[in-house]
N, C-alpha and C positions, 0 to 999 in steps of 0.2 A: 504494500500500500504506500502510495506516494506521501512524503512528508513535506510540510510547509513551515516556513518561518515568516510570520506575519505580525504586524502591529494591529491589535484588536482594540476597538473602542469600548470603554465601559458604558453600558446602558443603564446599569443599576447595581448598587452595592447595598445589600440588605443585611443588617445585623440581626442574626437569628438568635444569638445567645452571647453572653459575655465573651465566650471563647471561640465563636464561629461566625463567619460571614459567608454570604452567598454572593459571588461575583458573577454578573451576567455580561458577556462580551459579544461583540459582533464585528465581523470583518467588513471591508468595503465591498467585497463581492460575496459570492455564496460560500457557505461553509463546506469544507470537503467532507466526503463520506467518512463516517467514523463508526466503530463497533463498540458496544458496551464492554467495559473493562479496559479499554485503552486509556492512555493518559497524555498529559502535555508537560513540557518543561517550560516554566514561566520565569522570565527574567525579572529581577527585582532592581529597578533603577533608583538612583539617588539614595542608596543605602550603603555607606562606606564599608560596613562590616559584612556585607553580603556579597560574596564573590561568585557563587554558583547559582544556577537556576534552581527553582523549586519544582519537584515532580508532584503534580496534582491530578487526581483521577477526574475523568469526565463525569460530571454529575448528571447532566441532561443536555439533550439537543432539542431546542425549540425551533422547529423548521418554519413555523409561521412567522416568528419574529426574527429568524435568522440569527439565533443566539446560542452560544455555548455557555453552560453553567459550570462553575467550579465551587464546590463547598470546601472552604478553607478553615482549618483549625489553627488558631493562633498559638504557636508553640515556641517561636523564636523571633529574632529581629526581622528575618526575611518575610515570614508570613504576617507578622504584625504590621510591617510596612505595606504589604499588599492590601491589608484590610483598610488602609487609609485612602485607597483609590477613590476618586470622585467621578461622577458622570462626565463623560467626554475625555477622560484621561486615556492615553494609549499605553497598552501593555503588550510587550513582545512575547510571542508564544511560538514554540516549536511543537507541531502536532500533525496528525495523530501518531502516537508512539506505542510500541508494543503490540501484543496479540491479546485479543479480548476473549470473552466467553463464547462457548459453543451453543448455537441455537439448534435444538433437535428438529428433525423433519416431522416427527410424529406429534401433532398438536394435541393428542389425547393424553400425553404424558403429564403427570402432576408435578409441577415444579415448585420448589420452595427456595426462597431467596432470604438468606440469613445475613444480617449486618450488625456489627457492633461498633459503637462510637462513630468516629468519622468514616469507618468502613461501610457505613450505610450509603455513602455517596454514590458508588457505581451501581448500586442495586436499583436506583430510581430509573436510570436510562435502560438498564437491562429489563426491568419490569415493563416499561413502555414498549420496548421492542418485542418482548414476548407477547404482550397483549395485542399488538398490531399484527402479529403472525398467527393469531388465533388461539393462543394459550390463555389459561386462567391462572395467573401466578398467585402464589401466597407469599406474604412477607412476614418474617419474624425478625423484629428489630430489638436490640438490647442496648441498655445504657445504665449509667449509675443511678440516675433519678429521672423523674418526668421532665424536668427542664432540659435534660440532655437528649431527649428524643426529638429529632428534627424532621421537618418536612412531612409530617404524618398526613396532612391533607393532600399533598402531592401523591404520596404512595397510594392513598385510598382511591385515586382515580383509576388505578390499574389492577387492583386486586384486594383481597382480604388482608388486613393488617393485624398482626398479633404482636404484643410487646412484653418485654420483661424489664424490670428495673431492680438493681441490687438492693435498694432501700424499700421496695414495694410501693412506691408512690404512684405508679401506673402499671397496668397490666399485672402479670404474675411476678411475684417476688423471686429473685434468683437470677441465674444465668440462662442464656438462650437454650442451652442443651438440657435444661431442666424443665422447659415449657411443656405443658400437657399435650400440646398438639402433636408432639413427636411420638407420643404413645397412642394417641387417639386416631391419627390419620397415617396413611401410607403414601409416601412420595416416591416418584421415579427418578427425580433429578434434584440435587441440591447445589446451589451456588452460594459461596460465602466470602466475606471480606471483613476484616477487623483485626483486633490484636491476635498475635500468633497463638497464645494459649487457647483462645476461643476457637480459632480455626482448626487447631489440632483436635480439640474436643469434638467439633462438628465432623471432622474427617473420620475420627474414630467411630462415631455414631453411624456415619454413612457406610463405612467398611463393614462394621458388625452386622448391619442390616441389608447388605448387598445393594446399596443405592449408589448410583453414579454421582460423583461429586467433583466440582471444580472450585479451586480456591484462588483468590487474588492476593499474591504475596506483596508485602510492603517492605521489602529490603531497601536499604538506602540506594537511591539511584541518582547519581550526580550528573551524569551526562545524557543518559537516555538513549544512547546509540551503541552501547557495548564497548566503548573505548577506555573507560576509566577502571573497569573491573571492580567497582565498589559493591555491586549487587549480586555477586556470584552465589549460585546455589548448586549444591552437589545432587544430581539426580540419579535414579536407578538406571543402570545400563548406559548412561549418557555422560557421566562425569560432570565436571563443572560447566555451567552455562550462565550467561548473563540474563538475569531476570528481566531487565529492561527490553531485551530483544526477543528472547524465547518465551517470555511471559508478558505481563506479570501474572497471567492466568495459567494455571496448570491443573490437569487432572490429578487427583491424589495418587493415582496408580504410578505416577512418574516420580513421586517424592520419596525421600528416605526417612520421613518422619516415623517415629516409633508409634504406629497406630495398629 
């Protein structure tokens, strides 16, 4: 898939939470075709301490508005600087990068999309794509508390939404792998993104129950094109590969996780 380096204009910057913003950007022309699970490398200008681009998952593609959405967690100077962007500002982006999620041909398969924390970001575009292909996706979203559950109204446009919170303030109390839906319903395909311990638990559940599962790894990706070797993952039968090029999405069968 062809990659582009473009200056995108900020159409909207929405503060969803004290630690999260939703940046909506648009190019001067049409957006390139992108797959759910792909990401972009975003340049941070006018930030002396930020030398490298920031890898951010594609949250959503709004074709009507010709917008690409990025859900950004404020964790360091780079992301905090991006959060200050104003409408009309130009942000340089390299995209689309990596390989995304697999969309099955059989639309009768029951799909479950599990996201934790900022790992919910790629699940929204994936859910929209599945819905548009004839699937009825189910979302299971986890967070520390109700205030950390983001974009619920957006997710509800594309399927049923179930939630867990560690403090029990919304949905079922506990972790996503403890939600009752996993015992009450049978799924054919699971997609997940979030903290590694959560993804490992989801992968273990999927393997135990004979369910196909894809995970979106969040290894540190400095360059996005496989040059810096910061994001190497050791795979079964394949050795070391760059997550930014061969992933970030992998079927769990390819991983060396102890599951």
